[in-house]
C-alpha positions in Angstrom: -4.8 23.8 -26.5 -5.0 20.0 -26.5 -1.9 18.3 -25.0 -0.6 15.0 -26.4 -0.7 12.2 -23.8 -2.4 14.4 -21.1 -6.0 14.5 -19.8 -7.7 17.3 -21.6 -11.2 18.8 -21.2 -12.4 19.6 -24.8 -15.6 20.9 -26.2 -17.6 18.7 -28.6 -17.9 20.6 -31.9 -20.0 18.4 -34.1 -21.2 14.8 -34.8 -20.2 12.8 -37.9 -20.4 9.2 -38.9 -17.0 8.2 -37.3 -17.9 9.9 -34.0 -17.6 13.3 -32.4 -15.2 16.0 -33.4 -13.6 18.0 -30.6 -12.1 21.5 -30.5 -8.4 20.8 -30.3 -7.4 24.5 -30.4 -4.3 25.0 -32.6 -4.5 21.3 -33.5 -7.9 21.8 -35.2 -10.7 19.3 -34.8 -9.8 16.0 -33.2 -11.9 12.8 -33.7 -13.4 11.0 -30.7 -14.4 7.6 -32.3 -18.0 6.5 -31.6 -17.0 3.6 -29.4 -15.6 6.0 -26.9 -18.6 8.4 -26.7 -20.3 8.4 -23.3 -24.1 8.0 -23.4 -26.0 11.3 -23.2 -23.3 13.6 -24.5 -24.2 16.2 -27.2 -22.4 18.9 -29.2 -21.4 21.8 -27.0 -20.7 19.5 -24.0 -17.2 19.4 -22.4 -15.6 16.0 -22.2 -12.4 14.6 -20.6 -10.2 12.8 -23.1 -6.6 11.8 -23.8 -5.0 12.6 -27.1 -2.6 10.3 -29.0 -1.6 9.6 -32.6 -3.1 6.7 -34.5 -1.2 4.5 -37.0 -1.8 7.1 -39.8 -0.3 9.9 -37.6 -3.6 11.6 -37.0 -4.5 13.0 -33.6 -7.3 10.9 -32.0 -9.1 11.2 -28.7 -10.2 8.5 -26.2 -12.2 8.5 -23.0 -10.3 5.4 -21.9 -7.9 6.0 -19.0 -4.3 4.8 -19.4 -2.3 3.4 -16.5 0.0 6.4 -16.9 -0.3 9.7 -18.8 2.6 11.6 -20.4 5.4 12.5 -17.9 4.1 9.8 -15.4 5.8 6.5 -14.4 4.1 3.1 -14.0 4.8 -0.6 -14.0 3.5 -2.0 -17.4 3.3 -5.5 -18.7 5.3 -6.6 -21.8 2.8 -7.8 -24.4 5.2 -8.6 -27.3 8.7 -8.1 -28.7 9.5 -6.8 -32.2 13.1 -7.4 -33.4 15.0 -4.2 -34.1 12.1 -2.0 -33.0 11.4 -2.7 -29.3 8.7 -4.1 -27.1 5.0 -3.3 -26.8 3.4 -2.6 -23.4 -0.1 -2.9 -22.1 -0.9 0.5 -20.7 -4.7 0.1 -20.4 -5.7 1.3 -23.9 -6.7 -0.6 -27.0 -3.4 0.4 -28.7 -0.3 -0.9 -27.0 2.5 1.5 -26.1 5.9 1.1 -27.8 9.1 0.9 -25.7 11.8 1.5 -28.4 15.1 -0.4 -28.2 17.0 2.8 -27.6 14.9 3.4 -24.5 15.3 -0.1 -23.0 17.5 -0.6 -19.9 17.9 -4.4 -20.3 16.4 -7.5 -21.9 12.7 -8.4 -21.2 10.3 -11.1 -22.0 6.5 -11.2 -22.7 4.7 -11.1 -19.4 7.4 -9.2 -17.5 6.4 -6.0 -15.7 8.8 -3.2 -16.0 8.8 0.4 -14.7 8.7 3.0 -17.4 7.9 6.6 -18.0 5.4 7.7 -20.7 6.8 10.5 -22.8 6.4 12.3 -26.1 9.1 11.2 -28.6 10.8 14.4 -29.8 11.6 12.7 -33.1 8.2 11.4 -34.0 5.8 13.4 -31.8 4.3 10.1 -30.8 3.7 8.7 -27.3 6.4 6.1 -26.3 7.7 4.6 -23.1 11.2 4.8 -21.7 12.9 2.6 -19.1 15.7 5.1 -18.9 13.7 7.7 -17.1 16.2 9.0 -14.5 17.2 11.7 -16.8 13.8 13.3 -16.5 13.8 13.3 -12.6 15.3 15.7 -10.1 15.2 18.6 -12.7 14.1 21.0 -10.0 15.0 21.3 -6.3 12.8 19.0 -4.2 9.8 21.2 -3.2 8.9 19.1 -0.2 9.0 19.4 3.6 9.6 16.8 6.2 6.4 14.8 7.0 4.8 15.7 3.7 2.6 12.9 2.1 3.9 11.8 -1.3 3.1 9.2 -3.9 5.8 6.6 -4.3 6.6 4.1 -7.0 9.1 1.3 -6.3 11.6 1.7 -9.2 14.4 -0.7 -8.2 16.2 -2.4 -5.3 19.5 -1.3 -3.8 21.8 -2.9 -1.3 20.4 -0.6 1.4 16.7 -0.4 0.5 14.5 0.7 -2.5 14.9 3.4 -5.0 11.6 5.2 -5.3 10.1 7.7 -7.8 8.5 10.5 -5.8 5.4 12.2 -7.3 6.7 11.4 -10.8 9.3 14.1 -10.4 12.1 13.1 -8.0 14.0 10.1 -6.7 14.2 9.1 -3.1 15.5 6.2 -1.0 13.5 4.0 1.4 15.9 2.2 3.7 15.5 -1.5 4.7 15.7 -0.3 8.3 12.5 1.8 7.8 10.4 -1.0 6.4 9.7 -2.9 9.6 10.2 -6.2 7.8 7.8 -5.4 4.9 8.8 -6.4 1.4 7.9 -4.3 -1.6 7.4 -5.3 -5.3 9.0 -3.5 -8.2 6.4 -1.3 -9.7 4.3 -1.2 -6.5 2.5 2.1 -5.7 2.5 3.2 -2.0 1.8 6.2 0.0 4.8 7.5 1.8 6.2 10.5 3.6 9.3 12.7 3.4 11.4 11.7 6.3 14.4 13.9 5.6 15.8 16.2 2.9 19.6 15.8 2.9 22.0 18.7 2.4 22.6 17.5 -1.2 18.8 17.6 -1.9 18.3 13.8 -1.9 15.2 12.5 -0.2 14.9 9.9 2.6 11.5 8.4 2.7 9.2 6.6 5.3 6.1 4.5 4.9 3.2 5.6 7.0 2.7 8.8 9.0 3.0 7.0 12.3 6.4 5.6 11.3 7.6 9.0 10.3 6.4 10.7 13.5 7.9 7.9 15.7 11.3 8.1 14.2 11.3 12.0 14.2 10.3 12.1 17.8 13.0 9.5 18.8 15.7 11.3 16.9 14.8 14.5 18.7 15.0 12.6 22.0 18.4 11.2 21.2 19.8 14.6 20.2 18.5 16.1 23.4 20.2 13.3 25.4 23.5 13.9 23.6 23.4 17.6 24.3 22.7 16.9 28.0 25.6 14.4 28.3 28.2 16.6 26.7 27.8 15.3 23.1 28.3 11.5 23.6 26.3 8.5 24.7 27.4 4.9 25.4 24.6 3.3 23.3 25.0 1.6 20.0 25.0 -1.7 18.1 26.6 -3.6 21.0 24.1 -2.3 23.7 21.7 -4.9 25.1 17.9 -4.2 24.4 17.3 -3.6 28.1 19.8 -0.7 28.2 18.1 1.0 25.3 14.6 0.6 26.7 15.7 1.9 30.1 17.4 5.0 28.5 14.8 5.8 25.8 11.7 3.7 26.4 11.9 2.1 23.0 13.1 -1.2 21.4 16.6 -1.6 20.2 15.3 -1.9 16.6 13.6 1.5 16.9 16.7 3.0 18.4 18.9 1.6 15.5 16.4 3.1 13.0 16.7 6.5 14.7 20.5 6.6 14.9 20.7 5.4 11.3 18.6 8.4 10.3 20.7 10.7 12.3 23.9 9.2 10.9 22.6 9.6 7.3 21.8 13.2 8.0 25.4 13.6 9.3 24.1 14.8 12.7 25.9 12.0 14.7 28.9 9.8 14.4 28.6 6.1 15.2 31.6 4.8 17.1 32.5 1.3 18.5 31.5 2.3 22.0 28.5 4.5 21.3 27.5 7.6 19.4 28.5 11.3 19.5 27.3 14.6 18.0 28.9 15.3 14.6 31.2 18.2 14.4 32.0 20.4 11.3 34.8 18.1 10.2 32.4 15.1 10.3 30.0 16.8 7.9 32.6 17.5 5.1 
């Protein structure tokens, strides 16, 4: 069956003056207008199309590729504002996408780029955008493992880093300390990695496999040193870089990233004179 807002592979049934009619299963025949027909296609062929509703509420197919399909997030540019209705967004198709007022998260102006999720409106069965998309995320336990490659979309800034959309399904946090001085733009798409899955299911993220591996190896090294020294070490924010390099062979910046990761995972406690292994009471 053809799915609204998704990429569908449908069979061409017949040709007519307006274009090809496609087999939409329970939806019946769906028109693919002539201007979207690839050269060389004939009835009986299979063709990849997206389905949406036109201004007369009819299902129509297009071979154009939107910037986001249904249930996907993307940064889209505001084209125009319509009072009491909402704003229209450029999503890569001839027909702009409506962001209704009820789905807006704040005021916008033409030319702004905003992060939204494409969805099927349950009231109208039309494709719309929503800027209030957090309610659609984290619906299932995060099915990832540490070091797994994921697709990240920068959703917003926070005081400690960036809030990211992970694979269009979950949220995660990329800390400033894991950026190496890099600045990200809202709506930017980047490849990242799962650095840690916290006990509460929240995701900590890293940019680049090398960065993930480096931090993971260093955290293991620090934990081993803590075990060997009875659970505490005299290294921390007040240590001079030479002390850190002599003890672990890394820069103070890398050391701080690693102990920050261990602290967020509740595996260590940071104290004024150093660090120590976390006990059961520290993890509550």
